[in-house]
N, C-alpha and C positions, 0 to 999 in steps of 0.2 A: 558454653561449654565451661568456660572459667568458673560460672557461678555453681555450675554442677559438682565440679571438682571441690571448690571451695567448701559446698555443703557436706560433702563426702569426708573433709581433711579433719584426722584425728583431734588436731588442736582446735577445731571450729566448736564453740559452745552455741548449741541452738538457741536461736532468738526467742524461739516459741515454748521453752521448758524444756525439761528434761522427762523423760516417760520410763515407766516400768521400773522405777525405784520407789515409788511413794512409801511403801512400807517402811523401807530403812531409813529414808529421809525423817520421815515422823518420828520413829522412834528416837534418832539424835536429836532433832530438834527438841522434842520433849525434855530430853535428858536435859540439854543446854539451856532450857526454859528455867527449869526447875533450879538449875545450880545458881543463876543469875538471880532468879528473885529470893532464893533464900541467903545470898552472897555465901554460897558454899563451894568450895573447891570440889571436883570429881574428876574421875577419869573414865574415858572412853576406849575400846579397840576395836578398830575396823579392819575386818580380814577378809582376803578373798582373791580368787585367782588375777592375773593381769588381765585388764580389759572388760572388768566388772561394772566400770562406773564409780569406784569408789571415791576417786579425788574429785571428780565433777559433782557427785552428790553432796561431798562435804562442803565445797564451795558454794553451792547452792543452799545449804543449811545456815552457812555463815552468813550470807546475805539476807535470808530469810529471818535470822535471830536479830540482826541488826535492825531490821524494817520493825519488828515486833516489839522491841525495847522502844524505839523512839515512838511508836504508835501507843503504847501503854503509859508512856511518860515516864519510863525508867532510864537511869544512866546507861548509854550504850557501853558494852565491854570493849577493851581493847583487844586486838588480835594480832596474831604473831603466826606466820607460816614459813616453816623450816623444812627444806627438802633435804634429808640425810645424805643425799649423794654428794653434795657440795660440802660438806663438812669435811675439813682436813685431818680432823680426829674427832673421835665419837664424844669425848668429853668435851668438845667445843660448844655442843648443843646449850650447855649450861651458861656459857658466856653468852650466847645469843640471847636466851631467856631474860638473864640479869641486865643487860644492855637495854631491852624493851622495857623494864620496869623502872630502870633508874632514868632513861631518856637521855638528855644531854648532859646529864651529871655523870662525871668522871670519878667513880671510886679509887680511893687512894689506898683501900686495904691490902694487906698481904695475905689474906687469905684467898682461897680459890673461888672461883665463880659458883661453885656448889656450896661451899661452906657459907658463902655470903647469902645465897638463896635459902639456905637452911635457917639462918640466923635473923633474916628479914622475916620470913614466916613463922618464925617461933615467938616474935615479941610483938606486941599490939601496936605500939609507940614507931616501929618502923615497917609494919606492914603496908603495901600500897592500899589505897582506897578503892580502886576501882578493879573490876573482875577483869582477867584476860583469858581471851579464847586462843590457847596454843594448839596449832594443828603441826603434827609432827608427821611428813609423808616418808615413805620408804623407809620404815621403822626398821626394817630387816637389817639396815646397814650399820644399827647400833648394837647388834648380837656381838657381844666378846665371850670368852672363854667362860668367865665367871657371871656373865649377864650382869655385871655390876652396873654399868650404864643404865640399863633398861631398869633394874629395880629402884636406882637412886631417881630416876627421872620419875616413875609413879610415886615414890614415896613422897614428892614433894607436896602432893596432892592431900595427904594425911597431915600435915602440919597444921596446929591450931589457928593460925592465923593466913593459911594460904589463901591467895584470890585465882588460883590456877584451874581453868576448866581444860584439861589435858585431852586432845583426840589424836591418838595414834593411828597410824594407815598402814598397813603390811600386805604384801602379796601372799606371803606364807601361811597357810590357813593352820598348819600345825605349831606355828608359833606360838600360839596361845595355850595349846598343850605344854610345851616345853616350859614357857615362863609363868604362866598362871599359877601354878601350885604353890610356887615360892611367894609370889605376890599375895595369895591368899593367907599365907602363915604370916605374913608381916601385914595384915589388914588394909589391904591396898587392892584389893582385886576390883579392875575395872569392867564396866558392862561391856559385853562384846556384843557386836554386830557383823553378824557375817552376811557376805553380799555373794550369792552362789551365781555360778554361771549362767550364762544367758540361754534361754530356752530357742527353739526355732522361731516360734511365734515372736517373742519378744525382739530378736534380731530383727525379724521382716518388719514389725511394728516401729522400730527404732529409725531404720533407713527411710521409710515410708516418712516417718516425722521429719525427719532432716529434710527431705526433698520437697515437702508439702508446700513450702515457702516459693517453690519456683512454679507452681501453679500448671504445670504440665508433667505428664508423665515421662519418667526417664527410662525405667525398665520394664520389660515384660514380666506379668506376673510370675510366670513359670520360672524364668532365670532366678529372680529375685528369691523365690523359695527354694530353688536348689541350691542357691548359694548360704542361705540362712541354715538349711537343713546340715549340710556339709561343714558349716563352721560349728553349728551347734553339737554335732556328733564327735566333732575332734576336741574341741577346746572351749567354745562357749565365748571366746574372745572377741568382743565388739569390734575391736581395733582391726583384727584380722579381716572381719567381714567387711569394713569400711575399706580397706587394703584392697580387696580382691574386686570390690565395685568401683573404685578409683582407677584401678588397672584396666578395668574392661572399658572405662570412659576414655582412658588415655589411647588405649587399642584403636578404638572408634576413631578418634581424633586424628592420630596418626596416619591412619589408612585413608580417612576422607580427605587430608592435606595432600596425599601422594596420587591421588587419583583427580582426573579433571571434571568438575561438577559445573552443572549448568547454574547453579545459584549463585556464582561468582565469587564473591567472598565467603569460603567454606560451604556451610549448610545453615547459615543466617540470613534470614530474608527480612529485610525492613520494608515499611510501608512507603508508598509513593508520595502520598499526599502529606502536607505540612504537618496536619493533626496525627498521622500515622506515624510520623518521625518522632514525635514528642512522646511516643508511648514506649513502653518497654519492648527490647527485642523480644521474638517470639522464635522458638527451636521448632524447626520442621526437619524432619528425617524420615526419608523414605523407607518402605519396609526392605526394598532390595539393598539399599544401601548398609542397612544393619546385618542383613543375611552375610552380605560380601565382608562386612568389617569383622565379624565375629566367626567367619568360617575356619580361619587359622588358629582360632583359639579353642582348646580342647574344654575348657571349662564350660563353655557355652554350645559346645558341639551337641551334645544330650538336648540341653533346654532348647534349641532351636531345630532339633531332629535332622543335623546335617550328616551327611557320609563322611566317615573319617577318611 
């Protein structure tokens, strides 16, 4: 049961890879490859509702980019990931970027981090040699009344000797409409990649993909389809779908612990021979136990055809 809950946990990155976001990942990866090959700075803006796989996909792209650079014999870019929810002040983001470029060197300049970055990227002598992939997550938190921080951040990629490949991630889809016109007038409009809400089929496929490593069926197809359909109609948030499935498993687990079962230690049955004991534990659940466990759960009453 622990393995099932771990597979359904939001923080778990599927070992067998991500699904249903191939097109978005390929667009971002090709953009990053072009920047690294040409040694040219660039900016990209990723937007979409919560739970649509933005951060997981960008992390996958980052890994793919580093592998690609190593395979083709190019110098791998440096990387910096910033979550804006951890910033004490919106302007602190420039200090983090500057610190990554400077490394262990401590600057004694009286200029602000933003001014130092502008100076660094405006002179060939002071410009860094290696490209850097800067991933800014939760970019919504950088919004100020005049949006100066956002504008200054994207403007860094337009400086003549900039080495930043900037990727901003935000939940607000309309954020692009609010600040892109200004960026376009400043000649630093980023490429926009939108992550649409997951459909019913995509939600179902992702859950099946996560549970595939367990090598046994966890949910009845009808129950899984019902969950996917309801979540897709409400928000398309994959995290909510995982939460519903995980809660269902926890309900079953709690019910089985409270009842007397002939299986001894819960519902896990180990082989008796030495050879069987060395094998993985197999999950065996009786149909009557599933019905009993989900009887009081409204979510599955309709799926299991139980009277209310």
